[in-house]
N, C-alpha and C positions, 0 to 999 in steps of 0.2 A: 465561796466557795466553788470550785472548779465547774464550768457544763459541763455534761457527760456525753459523749461523743461517740454513737456506734461507726465503729470503723467499717462493717461492711456496707451501710449504706453511703460513708466517703468512696470505698473503691468504686462500689457503683456511677458514683456522680463522677468521681475524674474519670472513668471509662467511659463515661455517655458522652464529656467534653471532647476528649479526646477524638472518639469515631465522630463527634459533630466537625471538630477541625476538619479531619482527613476527610470528609466526605466534600465539605467548604473547597478543597483542594482539588479535588475528584471535579466539583463542576467547575470551575473555573480554567479547570488543565482539559478537558474533555468534553462539557455541557455543550450542548448546542440546542435551540429552540426547534420545535418541530419544522417551524416555517426557514430557519436556517438548511434542517434535514433535507426537504422537498425541493427548496429551489438549490440547491448541490446536485439531488439527483437529475431534476431537469437538465441542467445544463451539462452532465454528464451525458443525457442520453441525446441532446442538439448537437455536442460533438461526436459522437458516435455516429449519428446521421450524417453530419458532414463528412465526416471521415470513409464511411462507406459510398457517400455518393461521388467522394474524389480518387476512389480505387478505380487501377486500371485492370482490365481484364488482364486474366496470368495465360488465355491462350496465345494471345499477341503477344508474350514475351519470352514464350516455352524455348526453349535449349532442344535443338531436335537430338534424339537419342543416341545417336552415333557423336555426334558433335562435343570434343573437349578442346582446353587452349594448348595441351600440349606440341600440338603444330605451329602455334605463334611461340613457343619459348624457344629461346637461344642451346642449340646442344655444346656445350663445353666439352664432349667426348668423353667426359667420366661415366661411364655407362656399366659401374661396378653394382652400383643399388638396384640396374633396373633388375625385376624379371624376367 
């Protein structure tokens, strides 16, 4: 005589196996250890400090309020679009 199978248990087992496979894929794709995350965060901090240290002062390169580049542009005589 054949063995009786409880379909509810089979469905649950298949669902658990499917979830386990998906979790394994996610661990491979997205998983990092705590040490790896901390190392990355430290490296980002170091790079941010180096970048801030190399930053030039904004006031040294500020353009005066009335200055613009229109005076240096060649005028081709077409003033139809000028206000």
